[in-house]
C-alpha positions as CSV (number, residue, x, y, z in Angstrom):
1,M,187.8,-63.6,-72.3
2,T,184.8,-64.4,-74.9
3,K,182.6,-67.6,-74.2
4,I,180.0,-68.2,-77.5
5,G,177.6,-71.1,-76.9
6,I,176.7,-73.0,-79.7
7,L,173.6,-75.2,-80.1
8,G,172.7,-78.0,-82.7
9,D,169.6,-79.4,-83.7
10,L,166.9,-78.3,-81.2
11,H,164.0,-80.1,-83.0
12,A,161.1,-78.8,-80.4
13,N,162.6,-80.4,-77.2
14,L,162.2,-77.9,-75.0
15,S,163.4,-79.8,-71.6
16,A,167.0,-80.1,-73.5
17,L,167.1,-77.0,-74.5
18,E,166.3,-75.6,-71.1
19,A,168.8,-77.7,-69.6
20,V,171.9,-76.7,-72.0
21,L,171.2,-72.9,-71.8
22,T,171.4,-73.4,-67.6
23,L,174.4,-75.1,-68.5
24,L,175.9,-72.8,-71.0
25,E,175.0,-69.6,-68.5
26,L,176.5,-71.1,-65.5
27,E,179.8,-71.3,-67.9
28,G,179.5,-67.3,-68.5
29,V,178.4,-67.6,-71.9
30,D,178.1,-64.6,-73.6
31,E,176.5,-65.0,-77.1
32,Y,174.6,-67.8,-78.6
33,Y,174.6,-69.3,-82.2
34,C,172.4,-72.4,-83.3
35,V,173.1,-74.3,-86.4
36,G,169.6,-75.1,-87.2
37,D,166.6,-77.3,-87.1
38,I,165.0,-75.5,-84.7
39,V,161.5,-77.4,-85.2
40,G,160.7,-81.0,-86.4
41,Y,160.4,-84.2,-84.1
42,G,159.5,-82.6,-80.9
43,P,156.1,-81.5,-79.2
44,R,157.2,-77.8,-78.6
45,P,158.0,-75.5,-81.2
46,N,156.6,-72.7,-80.3
47,E,158.1,-72.5,-76.8
48,V,161.5,-73.5,-78.0
49,I,161.8,-70.8,-80.6
50,E,160.3,-68.2,-77.7
51,L,162.9,-69.2,-75.5
52,I,165.5,-68.8,-78.3
53,I,164.5,-65.3,-79.0
54,E,164.6,-64.3,-75.1
55,H,167.8,-65.7,-75.2
56,K,169.1,-63.5,-78.2
57,V,170.1,-67.0,-80.2
58,Q,171.6,-66.1,-83.6
59,C,170.3,-68.9,-85.6
60,V,170.5,-70.3,-89.4
61,A,168.3,-72.4,-90.9
62,G,168.0,-76.3,-91.1
63,N,166.1,-78.4,-93.4
64,H,163.7,-79.3,-91.0
65,D,163.0,-75.3,-90.6
66,W,162.7,-75.0,-94.7
67,A,160.7,-78.1,-95.0
68,L,158.0,-76.6,-92.3
69,L,158.0,-73.1,-94.9
70,G,157.3,-75.7,-98.0
71,K,161.1,-74.6,-99.5
72,I,161.9,-78.3,-99.4
73,D,159.6,-81.0,-100.4
74,S,159.2,-83.2,-96.9
75,R,158.2,-86.3,-99.2
76,Y,161.6,-87.1,-99.0
77,F,161.7,-87.3,-95.3
78,N,161.4,-90.4,-93.3
79,P,158.0,-91.0,-92.4
80,Y,158.3,-90.4,-88.7
81,A,160.2,-87.0,-89.7
82,R,157.6,-85.8,-92.1
83,Q,154.5,-86.6,-89.7
84,A,156.6,-84.6,-87.2
85,I,156.8,-81.6,-89.9
86,E,152.8,-81.9,-90.6
87,W,152.0,-81.7,-87.1
88,T,154.3,-78.9,-86.4
89,A,152.6,-76.9,-89.6
90,K,149.2,-77.1,-87.7
91,V,150.5,-76.2,-84.3
92,I,153.0,-73.4,-84.6
93,S,152.0,-69.7,-84.1
94,K,152.0,-67.6,-87.5
95,Q,154.5,-65.2,-86.0
96,Y,157.1,-68.1,-85.5
97,T,156.5,-69.5,-89.1
98,E,157.4,-65.9,-89.8
99,W,160.8,-65.8,-87.6
100,L,161.8,-69.0,-88.9
101,A,161.2,-67.5,-92.7
102,E,163.6,-64.7,-91.8
103,L,166.5,-67.0,-90.7
104,P,169.9,-67.1,-93.0
105,L,171.2,-70.2,-94.1
106,R,174.7,-69.3,-93.0
107,I,176.3,-66.8,-90.6
108,D,179.9,-65.5,-91.1
109,R,181.7,-63.8,-88.7
110,E,185.5,-63.0,-88.0
111,N,186.0,-65.8,-85.4
112,L,183.6,-68.0,-86.7
113,S,181.0,-69.5,-89.3
114,V,177.4,-70.8,-88.6
115,F,175.8,-73.4,-91.2
116,H,173.6,-76.3,-91.1
117,G,174.8,-78.6,-93.5
118,A,178.0,-78.6,-95.6
119,L,179.4,-75.6,-98.0
120,P,179.5,-74.0,-100.5
121,H,175.3,-74.6,-101.2
122,P,173.9,-74.6,-98.1
123,E,170.8,-74.6,-99.1
124,E,171.3,-78.3,-100.6
125,F,171.6,-79.3,-96.9
126,A,174.2,-82.0,-98.0
127,Y,175.6,-83.9,-95.0
128,L,179.3,-83.1,-94.2
129,Q,180.6,-86.7,-94.1
130,S,183.6,-87.0,-96.2
131,E,187.2,-85.7,-96.9
132,V,186.2,-84.4,-100.2
133,V,183.2,-82.3,-98.7
134,A,185.1,-81.2,-95.9
135,R,187.8,-79.6,-97.9
136,N,185.2,-78.1,-100.1
137,T,183.2,-76.6,-97.0
138,F,186.7,-75.1,-96.0
139,M,187.2,-73.7,-99.1
140,D,184.0,-71.7,-98.4
141,F,184.5,-70.0,-95.4
142,E,187.3,-67.7,-93.9
143,G,187.8,-67.8,-90.3
144,P,189.6,-70.4,-87.9
145,V,186.1,-72.6,-87.2
146,G,182.9,-73.2,-88.8
147,F,180.3,-74.9,-86.7
148,C,177.6,-77.2,-88.2
149,G,175.0,-80.2,-87.3
150,H,172.8,-82.4,-89.4
151,T,174.1,-85.5,-88.9
152,H,173.3,-85.3,-85.0
153,V,176.9,-86.8,-84.3
154,P,179.3,-84.6,-83.1
155,L,182.3,-84.7,-84.9
156,T,185.5,-82.7,-85.9
157,Y,187.5,-82.0,-89.0
158,L,191.1,-80.5,-88.3
159,L,192.8,-78.7,-91.3
160,D,196.3,-77.8,-90.2
161,A,198.5,-75.2,-92.1
162,K,200.0,-77.9,-94.4
163,G,196.6,-78.9,-95.5
164,Q,196.6,-82.1,-93.7
165,L,193.2,-83.1,-92.8
166,N,192.1,-85.3,-89.7
167,V,188.6,-86.5,-88.5
168,H,188.0,-87.0,-84.6
169,F,185.0,-87.9,-82.5
170,Q,187.1,-86.1,-79.5
171,D,185.0,-83.3,-78.5
172,D,187.5,-80.8,-76.8
173,W,190.0,-79.2,-79.1
174,V,193.0,-76.2,-78.6
175,L,193.7,-75.0,-82.3
176,L,197.1,-74.3,-82.4
177,G,198.7,-72.1,-84.9
178,D,197.0,-71.8,-88.3
179,T,194.9,-75.1,-87.7
180,R,191.0,-74.7,-88.3
181,A,188.3,-76.8,-87.6
182,I,184.6,-77.6,-88.8
183,V,183.0,-78.7,-85.7
184,N,179.7,-80.7,-85.6
185,V,178.0,-80.0,-82.3
186,G,175.9,-82.4,-82.0
187,S,171.8,-82.3,-81.5
188,V,170.2,-81.3,-78.6
189,G,166.9,-82.4,-79.1
190,Q,167.5,-85.6,-80.9
191,P,170.9,-86.8,-80.3
192,R,172.0,-89.9,-82.2
193,D,175.3,-90.4,-80.8
194,E,174.1,-93.1,-78.4
195,I,174.5,-90.5,-75.7
196,P,171.1,-89.7,-74.2
197,A,172.3,-86.3,-72.8
198,A,171.8,-83.0,-74.3
199,P,175.3,-81.2,-75.8
200,G,176.3,-77.8,-75.7
201,M,179.5,-76.3,-77.6
202,I,181.5,-73.8,-75.7
203,Y,184.1,-71.7,-78.1
204,E,186.7,-69.4,-76.6
205,P,188.2,-67.6,-79.9
206,E,190.9,-65.8,-78.0
207,L,192.3,-69.3,-76.4
208,G,191.3,-71.2,-79.8
209,M,189.5,-73.6,-77.0
210,L,186.5,-76.0,-77.7
211,R,184.6,-77.7,-75.6
212,L,181.6,-79.9,-75.6
213,L,179.4,-80.5,-72.6
214,R,176.9,-82.6,-72.0
215,T,173.7,-82.4,-69.8
216,P,171.1,-84.9,-68.6
217,Y,167.2,-83.3,-68.8
218,N,164.1,-84.8,-68.1
219,I,163.6,-87.2,-71.0
220,P,160.3,-89.1,-69.4
221,A,158.7,-85.8,-69.4
222,E,159.4,-84.9,-73.3
223,R,158.8,-88.6,-74.2
224,K,155.2,-88.4,-72.4
225,L,154.4,-85.2,-74.2
226,I,155.4,-86.7,-77.8
227,R,152.9,-89.6,-77.2
228,K,150.4,-87.0,-75.6
229,V,150.2,-84.5,-78.7
230,G,149.8,-87.9,-81.0
231,L,153.5,-87.7,-82.7
232,P,155.3,-91.0,-83.4
233,R,156.2,-92.9,-80.2
234,I,159.6,-93.6,-81.8
235,L,160.3,-89.9,-81.6
236,G,159.9,-90.3,-77.7
237,D,161.5,-93.5,-77.4
238,R,164.9,-93.0,-78.9
239,L,165.5,-89.6,-76.8
240,E,166.5,-92.6,-74.2
241,S,168.8,-94.2,-75.8
242,G,170.4,-91.2,-78.2
243,I,170.3,-93.0,-81.4
C-alpha cells in the first residue's frame, strides 16, 4: 500500500523538519509533498531546502517563498514576517533561490492535489477558512483529496456525494464512498494550534485513510538559534506555546 507524506509550512525550522521526516520514514512513507512556505520565520533556510531536495519532496510555493523572490510585496506582511524575509534574502544561497523560483503553485495528481492557499487562484494565497471558499476550492480540483496550509492550523473540510459540507478539527479520517476532503496539514515550523510539536500527515490513497501525526523536537535549540542570528525574539518564543 502506498503511503504519502504531506508536510506544511516548514518555515526554515530544520529541527522540526528533521524530526517529522524521521517519524514519517519510520511509518514507511513512500513519497513526500509539501504545501509551501519553505522559508520565512526560521533561521536555517539553506539547510531546510537541502534536506527537502535530498528527500525528493515535491513542493509548491507559498506566500513567504514568493515574498522572498519579490513576486509579492512583503510590506503587507506583519513586521516580524517581513523582517524574517529580509534576513532570509541576505543569507540564502543563490542556488536555492533559483530552486524556489521553479516551484509551481499547485500540483495535481490522480489521487491528490497540493496547493498553499485557496483555489481557484493560488497566486492570491487566500486563506481557506469559510464554506464559500472551501466549495470554490473543491470545484477547482478533481481528485479525492486536496492538501493545503497557510493558516498553520490543521483543519479538514469533508464534502459528501450529496453536496453536504462539514468542517472538522479532527485529525484522522477514512474517506468513504465518494466523500472528498480538503485537509490543512498545519505547520511543521510555526504551529498555531497551541500544540508545540511538529505535525506530519500520512495519506494512504488505496484505503482512503488520512492520519495526522505529531512529534516533539528540540525547540530550545531552534529558539536559541533564532535569537543568535538576529531574527525577532517572538519567532522563537512562540515555538514553545504553539501559537
